[in-house]
HTML snippet that shows the backbone in 3Dmol.js (N, CA, C, O; Angstrom):
<script src="https://3Dmol.org/build/3Dmol-min.js"></script>
<div id="view" style="width:600px;height:400px;position:relative"></div>
<script>
const pdb = `
ATOM      1  N   UNK A   1      65.208  89.752  91.416  1.00  0.00           N
ATOM      2  CA  UNK A   1      64.284  90.000  92.499  1.00  0.00           C
ATOM      3  C   UNK A   1      64.485  88.993  93.633  1.00  0.00           C
ATOM      4  O   UNK A   1      64.327  89.332  94.806  1.00  0.00           O
ATOM      5  N   UNK A   2      64.841  87.727  93.271  1.00  0.00           N
ATOM      6  CA  UNK A   2      65.051  86.714  94.300  1.00  0.00           C
ATOM      7  C   UNK A   2      66.211  87.089  95.210  1.00  0.00           C
ATOM      8  O   UNK A   2      66.151  86.867  96.419  1.00  0.00           O
ATOM      9  N   UNK A   3      67.258  87.652  94.639  1.00  0.00           N
ATOM     10  CA  UNK A   3      68.433  88.018  95.434  1.00  0.00           C
ATOM     11  C   UNK A   3      68.053  89.074  96.462  1.00  0.00           C
ATOM     12  O   UNK A   3      68.465  88.990  97.619  1.00  0.00           O
ATOM     13  N   UNK A   4      67.276  90.061  96.051  1.00  0.00           N
ATOM     14  CA  UNK A   4      66.856  91.106  96.988  1.00  0.00           C
ATOM     15  C   UNK A   4      66.042  90.513  98.131  1.00  0.00           C
ATOM     16  O   UNK A   4      66.212  90.910  99.283  1.00  0.00           O
ATOM     17  N   UNK A   5      65.168  89.576  97.825  1.00  0.00           N
ATOM     18  CA  UNK A   5      64.354  88.944  98.875  1.00  0.00           C
ATOM     19  C   UNK A   5      65.230  88.181  99.854  1.00  0.00           C
ATOM     20  O   UNK A   5      65.022  88.253 101.066  1.00  0.00           O
ATOM     21  N   UNK A   6      66.199  87.459  99.338  1.00  0.00           N
ATOM     22  CA  UNK A   6      67.094  86.684 100.206  1.00  0.00           C
ATOM     23  C   UNK A   6      67.875  87.624 101.116  1.00  0.00           C
ATOM     24  O   UNK A   6      68.009  87.373 102.313  1.00  0.00           O
ATOM     25  N   UNK A   7      68.386  88.700 100.545  1.00  0.00           N
ATOM     26  CA  UNK A   7      69.142  89.664 101.348  1.00  0.00           C
ATOM     27  C   UNK A   7      68.241  90.276 102.411  1.00  0.00           C
ATOM     28  O   UNK A   7      68.645  90.406 103.567  1.00  0.00           O
ATOM     29  N   UNK A   8      67.042  90.648 102.036  1.00  0.00           N
ATOM     30  CA  UNK A   8      66.125  91.251 103.004  1.00  0.00           C
ATOM     31  C   UNK A   8      65.724  90.267 104.092  1.00  0.00           C
ATOM     32  O   UNK A   8      65.504  90.668 105.235  1.00  0.00           O
ATOM     33  N   UNK A   9      65.627  88.997 103.759  1.00  0.00           N
ATOM     34  CA  UNK A   9      65.283  87.996 104.761  1.00  0.00           C
ATOM     35  C   UNK A   9      66.464  87.690 105.679  1.00  0.00           C
ATOM     36  O   UNK A   9      66.277  87.453 106.873  1.00  0.00           O
ATOM     37  N   UNK A  10      67.659  87.695 105.136  1.00  0.00           N
ATOM     38  CA  UNK A  10      68.845  87.366 105.927  1.00  0.00           C
ATOM     39  C   UNK A  10      69.314  88.524 106.792  1.00  0.00           C
ATOM     40  O   UNK A  10      69.875  88.301 107.865  1.00  0.00           O
ATOM     41  N   UNK A  11      69.100  89.734 106.357  1.00  0.00           N
ATOM     42  CA  UNK A  11      69.621  90.895 107.071  1.00  0.00           C
ATOM     43  C   UNK A  11      69.138  90.970 108.523  1.00  0.00           C
ATOM     44  O   UNK A  11      69.963  91.185 109.410  1.00  0.00           O
ATOM     45  N   UNK A  12      67.851  90.803 108.804  1.00  0.00           N
ATOM     46  CA  UNK A  12      67.423  90.849 110.210  1.00  0.00           C
ATOM     47  C   UNK A  12      68.034  89.730 111.052  1.00  0.00           C
ATOM     48  O   UNK A  12      68.260  89.913 112.249  1.00  0.00           O
ATOM     49  N   UNK A  13      68.301  88.588 110.448  1.00  0.00           N
ATOM     50  CA  UNK A  13      68.901  87.474 111.187  1.00  0.00           C
ATOM     51  C   UNK A  13      70.303  87.855 111.650  1.00  0.00           C
ATOM     52  O   UNK A  13      70.682  87.570 112.786  1.00  0.00           O
ATOM     53  N   UNK A  14      71.063  88.489 110.785  1.00  0.00           N
ATOM     54  CA  UNK A  14      72.414  88.926 111.145  1.00  0.00           C
ATOM     55  C   UNK A  14      72.353  89.955 112.260  1.00  0.00           C
ATOM     56  O   UNK A  14      73.149  89.899 113.197  1.00  0.00           O
ATOM     57  N   UNK A  15      71.427  90.886 112.174  1.00  0.00           N
ATOM     58  CA  UNK A  15      71.309  91.913 113.207  1.00  0.00           C
ATOM     59  C   UNK A  15      70.884  91.327 114.543  1.00  0.00           C
ATOM     60  O   UNK A  15      71.326  91.791 115.594  1.00  0.00           O
ATOM     61  N   UNK A  16      70.038  90.323 114.510  1.00  0.00           N
ATOM     62  CA  UNK A  16      69.538  89.734 115.749  1.00  0.00           C
ATOM     63  C   UNK A  16      70.609  88.937 116.481  1.00  0.00           C
ATOM     64  O   UNK A  16      70.542  88.793 117.702  1.00  0.00           O
ATOM     65  N   UNK A  17      71.581  88.427 115.767  1.00  0.00           N
ATOM     66  CA  UNK A  17      72.606  87.591 116.388  1.00  0.00           C
ATOM     67  C   UNK A  17      73.543  88.379 117.286  1.00  0.00           C
ATOM     68  O   UNK A  17      73.989  87.858 118.308  1.00  0.00           O
ATOM     69  N   UNK A  18      73.850  89.611 116.937  1.00  0.00           N
ATOM     70  CA  UNK A  18      74.784  90.406 117.730  1.00  0.00           C
ATOM     71  C   UNK A  18      76.203  89.893 117.569  1.00  0.00           C
ATOM     72  O   UNK A  18      76.548  89.289 116.553  1.00  0.00           O
ATOM     73  N   UNK A  19      77.026  90.141 118.587  1.00  0.00           N
ATOM     74  CA  UNK A  19      78.426  89.726 118.543  1.00  0.00           C
ATOM     75  C   UNK A  19      78.564  88.253 118.898  1.00  0.00           C
ATOM     76  O   UNK A  19      77.815  87.720 119.717  1.00  0.00           O
ATOM     77  N   UNK A  20      79.529  87.613 118.270  1.00  0.00           N
ATOM     78  CA  UNK A  20      79.839  86.230 118.631  1.00  0.00           C
ATOM     79  C   UNK A  20      80.580  86.239 119.964  1.00  0.00           C
ATOM     80  O   UNK A  20      81.013  87.292 120.430  1.00  0.00           O
ATOM     81  N   UNK A  21      80.723  85.077 120.568  1.00  0.00           N
ATOM     82  CA  UNK A  21      81.445  84.984 121.840  1.00  0.00           C
ATOM     83  C   UNK A  21      82.889  85.446 121.680  1.00  0.00           C
ATOM     84  O   UNK A  21      83.438  86.116 122.554  1.00  0.00           O
ATOM     85  N   UNK A  22      83.494  85.082 120.562  1.00  0.00           N
ATOM     86  CA  UNK A  22      84.879  85.488 120.311  1.00  0.00           C
ATOM     87  C   UNK A  22      84.983  87.008 120.176  1.00  0.00           C
ATOM     88  O   UNK A  22      85.920  87.616 120.692  1.00  0.00           O
ATOM     89  N   UNK A  23      84.022  87.618 119.484  1.00  0.00           N
ATOM     90  CA  UNK A  23      84.026  89.075 119.342  1.00  0.00           C
ATOM     91  C   UNK A  23      83.814  89.762 120.688  1.00  0.00           C
ATOM     92  O   UNK A  23      84.413  90.803 120.960  1.00  0.00           O
ATOM     93  N   UNK A  24      82.965  89.179 121.526  1.00  0.00           N
ATOM     94  CA  UNK A  24      82.744  89.749 122.862  1.00  0.00           C
ATOM     95  C   UNK A  24      84.020  89.683 123.693  1.00  0.00           C
ATOM     96  O   UNK A  24      84.350  90.633 124.403  1.00  0.00           O
ATOM     97  N   UNK A  25      84.734  88.568 123.607  1.00  0.00           N
ATOM     98  CA  UNK A  25      85.998  88.429 124.339  1.00  0.00           C
ATOM     99  C   UNK A  25      87.042  89.413 123.815  1.00  0.00           C
ATOM    100  O   UNK A  25      87.801  89.999 124.586  1.00  0.00           O
ATOM    101  N   UNK A  26      87.068  89.583 122.498  1.00  0.00           N
ATOM    102  CA  UNK A  26      88.008  90.531 121.904  1.00  0.00           C
ATOM    103  C   UNK A  26      87.676  91.951 122.344  1.00  0.00           C
ATOM    104  O   UNK A  26      88.574  92.734 122.654  1.00  0.00           O
ATOM    105  N   UNK A  27      86.401  92.281 122.372  1.00  0.00           N
ATOM    106  CA  UNK A  27      85.975  93.606 122.816  1.00  0.00           C
ATOM    107  C   UNK A  27      86.376  93.838 124.271  1.00  0.00           C
ATOM    108  O   UNK A  27      86.877  94.905 124.626  1.00  0.00           O
ATOM    109  N   UNK A  28      86.150  92.830 125.103  1.00  0.00           N
ATOM    110  CA  UNK A  28      86.536  92.926 126.512  1.00  0.00           C
ATOM    111  C   UNK A  28      88.046  93.131 126.630  1.00  0.00           C
ATOM    112  O   UNK A  28      88.514  93.930 127.441  1.00  0.00           O
ATOM    113  N   UNK A  29      88.799  92.399 125.810  1.00  0.00           N
ATOM    114  CA  UNK A  29      90.262  92.520 125.811  1.00  0.00           C
ATOM    115  C   UNK A  29      90.691  93.935 125.435  1.00  0.00           C
ATOM    116  O   UNK A  29      91.613  94.485 126.037  1.00  0.00           O
ATOM    117  N   UNK A  30      90.025  94.526 124.440  1.00  0.00           N
ATOM    118  CA  UNK A  30      90.348  95.898 124.033  1.00  0.00           C
ATOM    119  C   UNK A  30      90.115  96.877 125.184  1.00  0.00           C
ATOM    120  O   UNK A  30      90.954  97.736 125.454  1.00  0.00           O
ATOM    121  N   UNK A  31      88.983  96.744 125.854  1.00  0.00           N
ATOM    122  CA  UNK A  31      88.684  97.636 126.977  1.00  0.00           C
ATOM    123  C   UNK A  31      89.707  97.467 128.095  1.00  0.00           C
ATOM    124  O   UNK A  31      90.157  98.451 128.682  1.00  0.00           O
ATOM    125  N   UNK A  32      90.070  96.232 128.388  1.00  0.00           N
ATOM    126  CA  UNK A  32      91.040  95.961 129.457  1.00  0.00           C
ATOM    127  C   UNK A  32      92.411  96.531 129.099  1.00  0.00           C
ATOM    128  O   UNK A  32      93.051  97.181 129.926  1.00  0.00           O
ATOM    129  N   UNK A  33      92.859  96.290 127.872  1.00  0.00           N
ATOM    130  CA  UNK A  33      94.162  96.805 127.442  1.00  0.00           C
ATOM    131  C   UNK A  33      94.196  98.330 127.481  1.00  0.00           C
ATOM    132  O   UNK A  33      95.195  98.923 127.886  1.00  0.00           O
ATOM    133  N   UNK A  34      93.109  98.956 127.063  1.00  0.00           N
ATOM    134  CA  UNK A  34      93.048 100.412 127.060  1.00  0.00           C
ATOM    135  C   UNK A  34      93.077 100.962 128.480  1.00  0.00           C
ATOM    136  O   UNK A  34      93.781 101.935 128.754  1.00  0.00           O
ATOM    137  N   UNK A  35      92.320 100.350 129.383  1.00  0.00           N
ATOM    138  CA  UNK A  35      92.310 100.806 130.782  1.00  0.00           C
ATOM    139  C   UNK A  35      93.668 100.591 131.441  1.00  0.00           C
ATOM    140  O   UNK A  35      94.128 101.432 132.213  1.00  0.00           O
ATOM    141  N   UNK A  36      94.302  99.471 131.137  1.00  0.00           N
ATOM    142  CA  UNK A  36      95.625  99.181 131.697  1.00  0.00           C
ATOM    143  C   UNK A  36      96.645 100.206 131.216  1.00  0.00           C
ATOM    144  O   UNK A  36      97.456 100.700 132.000  1.00  0.00           O
ATOM    145  N   UNK A  37      96.599 100.520 129.933  1.00  0.00           N
ATOM    146  CA  UNK A  37      97.538 101.503 129.374  1.00  0.00           C
ATOM    147  C   UNK A  37      97.272 102.889 129.962  1.00  0.00           C
ATOM    148  O   UNK A  37      98.210 103.634 130.244  1.00  0.00           O
ATOM    149  N   UNK A  38      96.001 103.235 130.149  1.00  0.00           N
ATOM    150  CA  UNK A  38      95.672 104.531 130.738  1.00  0.00           C
ATOM    151  C   UNK A  38      96.218 104.623 132.163  1.00  0.00           C
ATOM    152  O   UNK A  38      96.757 105.657 132.559  1.00  0.00           O
ATOM    153  N   UNK A  39      96.080 103.557 132.919  1.00  0.00           N
ATOM    154  CA  UNK A  39      96.603 103.512 134.282  1.00  0.00           C
ATOM    155  C   UNK A  39      98.121 103.683 134.267  1.00  0.00           C
ATOM    156  O   UNK A  39      98.680 104.452 135.049  1.00  0.00           O
ATOM    157  N   UNK A  40      98.770 102.959 133.373  1.00  0.00           N
ATOM    158  CA  UNK A  40     100.229 103.042 133.258  1.00  0.00           C
ATOM    159  C   UNK A  40     100.667 104.470 132.923  1.00  0.00           C
ATOM    160  O   UNK A  40     101.625 104.983 133.502  1.00  0.00           O
ATOM    161  N   UNK A  41      99.967 105.102 131.993  1.00  0.00           N
ATOM    162  CA  UNK A  41     100.311 106.474 131.606  1.00  0.00           C
ATOM    163  C   UNK A  41     100.100 107.447 132.765  1.00  0.00           C
ATOM    164  O   UNK A  41     100.911 108.347 132.980  1.00  0.00           O
ATOM    165  N   UNK A  42      99.013 107.263 133.508  1.00  0.00           N
ATOM    166  CA  UNK A  42      98.759 108.133 134.657  1.00  0.00           C
ATOM    167  C   UNK A  42      99.862 108.004 135.696  1.00  0.00           C
ATOM    168  O   UNK A  42     100.262 108.995 136.308  1.00  0.00           O
ATOM    169  N   UNK A  43     100.354 106.788 135.896  1.00  0.00           N
ATOM    170  CA  UNK A  43     101.441 106.576 136.851  1.00  0.00           C
ATOM    171  C   UNK A  43     102.724 107.252 136.368  1.00  0.00           C
ATOM    172  O   UNK A  43     103.447 107.854 137.162  1.00  0.00           O
ATOM    173  N   UNK A  44     103.003 107.153 135.075  1.00  0.00           N
ATOM    174  CA  UNK A  44     104.194 107.803 134.521  1.00  0.00           C
ATOM    175  C   UNK A  44     104.085 109.325 134.622  1.00  0.00           C
ATOM    176  O   UNK A  44     105.072 110.008 134.895  1.00  0.00           O
ATOM    177  N   UNK A  45     102.882 109.845 134.400  1.00  0.00           N
ATOM    178  CA  UNK A  45     102.673 111.289 134.489  1.00  0.00           C
ATOM    179  C   UNK A  45     102.918 111.771 135.916  1.00  0.00           C
ATOM    180  O   UNK A  45     103.542 112.811 136.126  1.00  0.00           O
ATOM    181  N   UNK A  46     102.430 111.018 136.887  1.00  0.00           N
ATOM    182  CA  UNK A  46     102.604 111.394 138.289  1.00  0.00           C
ATOM    183  C   UNK A  46     104.078 111.426 138.681  1.00  0.00           C
ATOM    184  O   UNK A  46     104.483 112.219 139.532  1.00  0.00           O
ATOM    185  N   UNK A  47     104.875 110.566 138.063  1.00  0.00           N
ATOM    186  CA  UNK A  47     106.310 110.499 138.375  1.00  0.00           C
ATOM    187  C   UNK A  47     107.133 111.443 137.494  1.00  0.00           C
ATOM    188  O   UNK A  47     108.354 111.514 137.629  1.00  0.00           O
ATOM    189  N   UNK A  48     106.468 112.161 136.602  1.00  0.00           N
ATOM    190  CA  UNK A  48     107.149 113.020 135.624  1.00  0.00           C
ATOM    191  C   UNK A  48     108.180 112.215 134.830  1.00  0.00           C
ATOM    192  O   UNK A  48     109.285 112.685 134.559  1.00  0.00           O
ATOM    193  N   UNK A  49     107.796 111.004 134.469  1.00  0.00           N
ATOM    194  CA  UNK A  49     108.676 110.090 133.730  1.00  0.00           C
ATOM    195  C   UNK A  49     108.782 110.526 132.266  1.00  0.00           C
ATOM    196  O   UNK A  49     107.780 110.921 131.668  1.00  0.00           O
ATOM    197  N   UNK A  50     109.984 110.458 131.682  1.00  0.00           N
ATOM    198  CA  UNK A  50     110.139 110.839 130.273  1.00  0.00           C
ATOM    199  C   UNK A  50     109.414 109.893 129.306  1.00  0.00           C
ATOM    200  O   UNK A  50     109.196 110.257 128.150  1.00  0.00           O
ATOM    201  N   UNK A  51     109.045 108.714 129.745  1.00  0.00           N
ATOM    202  CA  UNK A  51     108.337 107.772 128.883  1.00  0.00           C
ATOM    203  C   UNK A  51     106.851 108.056 128.771  1.00  0.00           C
ATOM    204  O   UNK A  51     106.123 107.315 128.111  1.00  0.00           O
ATOM    205  N   UNK A  52     106.395 109.128 129.413  1.00  0.00           N
ATOM    206  CA  UNK A  52     104.965 109.454 129.420  1.00  0.00           C
ATOM    207  C   UNK A  52     104.425 109.682 128.009  1.00  0.00           C
ATOM    208  O   UNK A  52     103.362 109.165 127.666  1.00  0.00           O
ATOM    209  N   UNK A  53     105.153 110.460 127.176  1.00  0.00           N
ATOM    210  CA  UNK A  53     104.614 110.747 125.840  1.00  0.00           C
ATOM    211  C   UNK A  53     104.504 109.508 124.983  1.00  0.00           C
ATOM    212  O   UNK A  53     103.555 109.373 124.210  1.00  0.00           O
ATOM    213  N   UNK A  54     105.457 108.599 125.104  1.00  0.00           N
ATOM    214  CA  UNK A  54     105.378 107.341 124.349  1.00  0.00           C
ATOM    215  C   UNK A  54     104.185 106.520 124.828  1.00  0.00           C
ATOM    216  O   UNK A  54     103.496 105.878 124.036  1.00  0.00           O
ATOM    217  N   UNK A  55     103.958 106.553 126.124  1.00  0.00           N
ATOM    218  CA  UNK A  55     102.827 105.824 126.696  1.00  0.00           C
ATOM    219  C   UNK A  55     101.505 106.384 126.162  1.00  0.00           C
ATOM    220  O   UNK A  55     100.598 105.627 125.815  1.00  0.00           O
ATOM    221  N   UNK A  56     101.405 107.703 126.101  1.00  0.00           N
ATOM    222  CA  UNK A  56     100.184 108.338 125.596  1.00  0.00           C
ATOM    223  C   UNK A  56      99.960 107.968 124.134  1.00  0.00           C
ATOM    224  O   UNK A  56      98.825 107.722 123.724  1.00  0.00           O
ATOM    225  N   UNK A  57     101.026 107.925 123.347  1.00  0.00           N
ATOM    226  CA  UNK A  57     100.882 107.526 121.934  1.00  0.00           C
ATOM    227  C   UNK A  57     100.351 106.096 121.826  1.00  0.00           C
ATOM    228  O   UNK A  57      99.478 105.813 121.005  1.00  0.00           O
ATOM    229  N   UNK A  58     100.882 105.200 122.659  1.00  0.00           N
ATOM    230  CA  UNK A  58     100.403 103.812 122.654  1.00  0.00           C
ATOM    231  C   UNK A  58      98.939 103.748 123.090  1.00  0.00           C
ATOM    232  O   UNK A  58      98.146 103.000 122.519  1.00  0.00           O
ATOM    233  N   UNK A  59      98.593 104.531 124.100  1.00  0.00           N
ATOM    234  CA  UNK A  59      97.206 104.572 124.576  1.00  0.00           C
ATOM    235  C   UNK A  59      96.278 105.042 123.453  1.00  0.00           C
ATOM    236  O   UNK A  59      95.237 104.432 123.209  1.00  0.00           O
ATOM    237  N   UNK A  60      96.653 106.115 122.776  1.00  0.00           N
ATOM    238  CA  UNK A  60      95.837 106.637 121.680  1.00  0.00           C
ATOM    239  C   UNK A  60      95.715 105.622 120.549  1.00  0.00           C
ATOM    240  O   UNK A  60      94.663 105.516 119.919  1.00  0.00           O
ATOM    241  N   UNK A  61      96.784 104.879 120.292  1.00  0.00           N
ATOM    242  CA  UNK A  61      96.736 103.833 119.271  1.00  0.00           C
ATOM    243  C   UNK A  61      95.762 102.731 119.696  1.00  0.00           C
ATOM    244  O   UNK A  61      94.994 102.234 118.873  1.00  0.00           O
ATOM    245  N   UNK A  62      95.790 102.349 120.970  1.00  0.00           N
ATOM    246  CA  UNK A  62      94.851 101.345 121.482  1.00  0.00           C
ATOM    247  C   UNK A  62      93.409 101.814 121.317  1.00  0.00           C
ATOM    248  O   UNK A  62      92.537 101.038 120.925  1.00  0.00           O
ATOM    249  N   UNK A  63      93.165 103.087 121.619  1.00  0.00           N
ATOM    250  CA  UNK A  63      91.809 103.634 121.503  1.00  0.00           C
ATOM    251  C   UNK A  63      91.352 103.616 120.046  1.00  0.00           C
ATOM    252  O   UNK A  63      90.219 103.230 119.759  1.00  0.00           O
ATOM    253  N   UNK A  64      92.218 104.029 119.131  1.00  0.00           N
ATOM    254  CA  UNK A  64      91.850 104.013 117.703  1.00  0.00           C
ATOM    255  C   UNK A  64      91.556 102.593 117.223  1.00  0.00           C
ATOM    256  O   UNK A  64      90.604 102.371 116.475  1.00  0.00           O
ATOM    257  N   UNK A  65      92.370 101.642 117.652  1.00  0.00           N
ATOM    258  CA  UNK A  65      92.175 100.253 117.256  1.00  0.00           C
ATOM    259  C   UNK A  65      90.841  99.734 117.794  1.00  0.00           C
ATOM    260  O   UNK A  65      90.108  99.037 117.092  1.00  0.00           O
ATOM    261  N   UNK A  66      90.534 100.080 119.050  1.00  0.00           N
ATOM    262  CA  UNK A  66      89.277  99.642 119.648  1.00  0.00           C
ATOM    263  C   UNK A  66      88.093 100.281 118.918  1.00  0.00           C
ATOM    264  O   UNK A  66      87.096  99.607 118.660  1.00  0.00           O
ATOM    265  N   UNK A  67      88.188 101.560 118.585  1.00  0.00           N
ATOM    266  CA  UNK A  67      87.108 102.228 117.860  1.00  0.00           C
ATOM    267  C   UNK A  67      86.894 101.603 116.485  1.00  0.00           C
ATOM    268  O   UNK A  67      85.757 101.462 116.036  1.00  0.00           O
ATOM    269  N   UNK A  68      87.980 101.230 115.821  1.00  0.00           N
ATOM    270  CA  UNK A  68      87.860 100.566 114.518  1.00  0.00           C
ATOM    271  C   UNK A  68      87.162  99.217 114.675  1.00  0.00           C
ATOM    272  O   UNK A  68      86.320  98.847 113.857  1.00  0.00           O
ATOM    273  N   UNK A  69      87.515  98.489 115.726  1.00  0.00           N
ATOM    274  CA  UNK A  69      86.871  97.205 115.993  1.00  0.00           C
ATOM    275  C   UNK A  69      85.372  97.406 116.230  1.00  0.00           C
ATOM    276  O   UNK A  69      84.552  96.638 115.727  1.00  0.00           O
ATOM    277  N   UNK A  70      85.020  98.436 116.995  1.00  0.00           N
ATOM    278  CA  UNK A  70      83.607  98.722 117.259  1.00  0.00           C
ATOM    279  C   UNK A  70      82.875  99.102 115.978  1.00  0.00           C
ATOM    280  O   UNK A  70      81.723  98.713 115.785  1.00  0.00           O
ATOM    281  N   UNK A  71      83.528  99.852 115.107  1.00  0.00           N
ATOM    282  CA  UNK A  71      82.909 100.232 113.831  1.00  0.00           C
ATOM    283  C   UNK A  71      82.636  99.012 112.959  1.00  0.00           C
ATOM    284  O   UNK A  71      81.590  98.922 112.316  1.00  0.00           O
ATOM    285  N   UNK A  72      83.574  98.083 112.941  1.00  0.00           N
ATOM    286  CA  UNK A  72      83.436  96.893 112.095  1.00  0.00           C
ATOM    287  C   UNK A  72      82.377  95.948 112.649  1.00  0.00           C
ATOM    288  O   UNK A  72      81.552  95.431 111.895  1.00  0.00           O
ATOM    289  N   UNK A  73      82.395  95.721 113.950  1.00  0.00           N
ATOM    290  CA  UNK A  73      81.483  94.735 114.539  1.00  0.00           C
ATOM    291  C   UNK A  73      80.102  95.293 114.837  1.00  0.00           C
ATOM    292  O   UNK A  73      79.157  94.530 115.039  1.00  0.00           O
ATOM    293  N   UNK A  74      79.973  96.608 114.868  1.00  0.00           N
ATOM    294  CA  UNK A  74      78.682  97.242 115.183  1.00  0.00           C
ATOM    295  C   UNK A  74      78.155  96.739 116.530  1.00  0.00           C
ATOM    296  O   UNK A  74      76.998  96.336 116.647  1.00  0.00           O
ATOM    297  N   UNK A  75      79.013  96.769 117.529  1.00  0.00           N
ATOM    298  CA  UNK A  75      78.646  96.289 118.865  1.00  0.00           C
ATOM    299  C   UNK A  75      77.510  97.128 119.438  1.00  0.00           C
ATOM    300  O   UNK A  75      77.464  98.346 119.263  1.00  0.00           O
ATOM    301  N   UNK A  76      76.604  96.458 120.119  1.00  0.00           N
ATOM    302  CA  UNK A  76      75.481  97.156 120.744  1.00  0.00           C
ATOM    303  C   UNK A  76      75.964  97.860 122.009  1.00  0.00           C
ATOM    304  O   UNK A  76      77.055  97.585 122.508  1.00  0.00           O
ATOM    305  N   UNK A  77      75.146  98.760 122.515  1.00  0.00           N
ATOM    306  CA  UNK A  77      75.487  99.462 123.761  1.00  0.00           C
ATOM    307  C   UNK A  77      75.600  98.473 124.914  1.00  0.00           C
ATOM    308  O   UNK A  77      76.435  98.645 125.801  1.00  0.00           O
ATOM    309  N   UNK A  78      74.771  97.446 124.903  1.00  0.00           N
ATOM    310  CA  UNK A  78      74.822  96.428 125.959  1.00  0.00           C
ATOM    311  C   UNK A  78      76.155  95.692 125.929  1.00  0.00           C
ATOM    312  O   UNK A  78      76.775  95.479 126.971  1.00  0.00           O
ATOM    313  N   UNK A  79      76.594  95.306 124.737  1.00  0.00           N
ATOM    314  CA  UNK A  79      77.884  94.620 124.609  1.00  0.00           C
ATOM    315  C   UNK A  79      79.026  95.519 125.070  1.00  0.00           C
ATOM    316  O   UNK A  79      79.955  95.064 125.738  1.00  0.00           O
ATOM    317  N   UNK A  80      78.951  96.799 124.707  1.00  0.00           N
ATOM    318  CA  UNK A  80      79.992  97.744 125.114  1.00  0.00           C
ATOM    319  C   UNK A  80      80.025  97.886 126.635  1.00  0.00           C
ATOM    320  O   UNK A  80      81.097  97.897 127.241  1.00  0.00           O
ATOM    321  N   UNK A  81      78.845  97.996 127.246  1.00  0.00           N
ATOM    322  CA  UNK A  81      78.782  98.166 128.705  1.00  0.00           C
ATOM    323  C   UNK A  81      79.312  96.937 129.430  1.00  0.00           C
ATOM    324  O   UNK A  81      80.021  97.059 130.429  1.00  0.00           O
ATOM    325  N   UNK A  82      78.968  95.748 128.930  1.00  0.00           N
ATOM    326  CA  UNK A  82      79.465  94.521 129.562  1.00  0.00           C
ATOM    327  C   UNK A  82      80.983  94.440 129.464  1.00  0.00           C
ATOM    328  O   UNK A  82      81.647  94.055 130.426  1.00  0.00           O
ATOM    329  N   UNK A  83      81.527  94.793 128.327  1.00  0.00           N
ATOM    330  CA  UNK A  83      82.979  94.755 128.145  1.00  0.00           C
ATOM    331  C   UNK A  83      83.662  95.817 129.004  1.00  0.00           C
ATOM    332  O   UNK A  83      84.767  95.602 129.503  1.00  0.00           O
ATOM    333  N   UNK A  84      83.012  96.947 129.170  1.00  0.00           N
ATOM    334  CA  UNK A  84      83.601  98.044 129.945  1.00  0.00           C
ATOM    335  C   UNK A  84      83.638  97.746 131.438  1.00  0.00           C
ATOM    336  O   UNK A  84      84.413  98.365 132.166  1.00  0.00           O
ATOM    337  N   UNK A  85      82.821  96.816 131.906  1.00  0.00           N
ATOM    338  CA  UNK A  85      82.813  96.483 133.338  1.00  0.00           C
ATOM    339  C   UNK A  85      84.185  96.025 133.817  1.00  0.00           C
ATOM    340  O   UNK A  85      84.620  96.398 134.907  1.00  0.00           O
ATOM    341  N   UNK A  86      84.860  95.225 133.015  1.00  0.00           N
ATOM    342  CA  UNK A  86      86.187  94.741 133.388  1.00  0.00           C
ATOM    343  C   UNK A  86      87.192  95.887 133.459  1.00  0.00           C
ATOM    344  O   UNK A  86      88.042  95.925 134.349  1.00  0.00           O
ATOM    345  N   UNK A  87      87.087  96.808 132.525  1.00  0.00           N
ATOM    346  CA  UNK A  87      88.039  97.925 132.520  1.00  0.00           C
ATOM    347  C   UNK A  87      87.787  98.871 133.687  1.00  0.00           C
ATOM    348  O   UNK A  87      88.717  99.518 134.169  1.00  0.00           O
ATOM    349  N   UNK A  88      86.541  98.959 134.147  1.00  0.00           N
ATOM    350  CA  UNK A  88      86.238  99.809 135.299  1.00  0.00           C
ATOM    351  C   UNK A  88      86.942  99.305 136.551  1.00  0.00           C
ATOM    352  O   UNK A  88      87.388 100.100 137.379  1.00  0.00           O
ATOM    353  N   UNK A  89      87.043  97.991 136.691  1.00  0.00           N
ATOM    354  CA  UNK A  89      87.758  97.418 137.837  1.00  0.00           C
ATOM    355  C   UNK A  89      89.221  97.847 137.817  1.00  0.00           C
ATOM    356  O   UNK A  89      89.790  98.197 138.850  1.00  0.00           O
ATOM    357  N   UNK A  90      89.816  97.817 136.642  1.00  0.00           N
ATOM    358  CA  UNK A  90      91.220  98.218 136.502  1.00  0.00           C
ATOM    359  C   UNK A  90      91.369  99.697 136.833  1.00  0.00           C
ATOM    360  O   UNK A  90      92.298 100.094 137.537  1.00  0.00           O
ATOM    361  N   UNK A  91      90.450 100.507 136.320  1.00  0.00           N
ATOM    362  CA  UNK A  91      90.510 101.946 136.567  1.00  0.00           C
ATOM    363  C   UNK A  91      90.376 102.251 138.057  1.00  0.00           C
ATOM    364  O   UNK A  91      91.078 103.115 138.581  1.00  0.00           O
ATOM    365  N   UNK A  92      89.484 101.549 138.731  1.00  0.00           N
ATOM    366  CA  UNK A  92      89.292 101.779 140.167  1.00  0.00           C
ATOM    367  C   UNK A  92      90.501 101.353 140.986  1.00  0.00           C
ATOM    368  O   UNK A  92      90.807 101.966 142.009  1.00  0.00           O
ATOM    369  N   UNK A  93      91.183 100.316 140.547  1.00  0.00           N
ATOM    370  CA  UNK A  93      92.345  99.806 141.289  1.00  0.00           C
ATOM    371  C   UNK A  93      93.657 100.470 140.882  1.00  0.00           C
ATOM    372  O   UNK A  93      94.711 100.145 141.429  1.00  0.00           O
ATOM    373  N   UNK A  94      93.601 101.383 139.941  1.00  0.00           N
ATOM    374  CA  UNK A  94      94.819 102.040 139.462  1.00  0.00           C
ATOM    375  C   UNK A  94      95.354 102.989 140.530  1.00  0.00           C
ATOM    376  O   UNK A  94      94.636 103.846 141.045  1.00  0.00           O
ATOM    377  N   UNK A  95      96.616 102.813 140.842  1.00  0.00           N
ATOM    378  CA  UNK A  95      97.236 103.673 141.864  1.00  0.00           C
ATOM    379  C   UNK A  95      98.536 104.233 141.362  1.00  0.00           C
ATOM    380  O   UNK A  95      99.204 104.979 142.078  1.00  0.00           O
TER     381      UNK A  95
END
`;
const viewer = $3Dmol.createViewer("view");
viewer.addModel(pdb, "pdb");
viewer.setStyle({}, {cartoon: {color: "spectrum"}});
viewer.zoomTo();
viewer.render();
</script>
């Protein structure tokens, strides 16, 4: 019974902490890398470059990796939005 009480007492503390600074930086890095790869793929598509399909595969791999990271860390919507701000800048500047 003591173990259950300890777990129940500790569980809200873990949830309240959210992501660590390192996890937030990693999340931001994932968003930036994904946006950069998407921009690169869009440029290759516009040029009808043969490397487009390889680029899309890398982009999809980046997205899967980022989704796995989000599943593991249980990032909040606020953390996701803050990390996505950096990638929005890249998307807007993509030419």
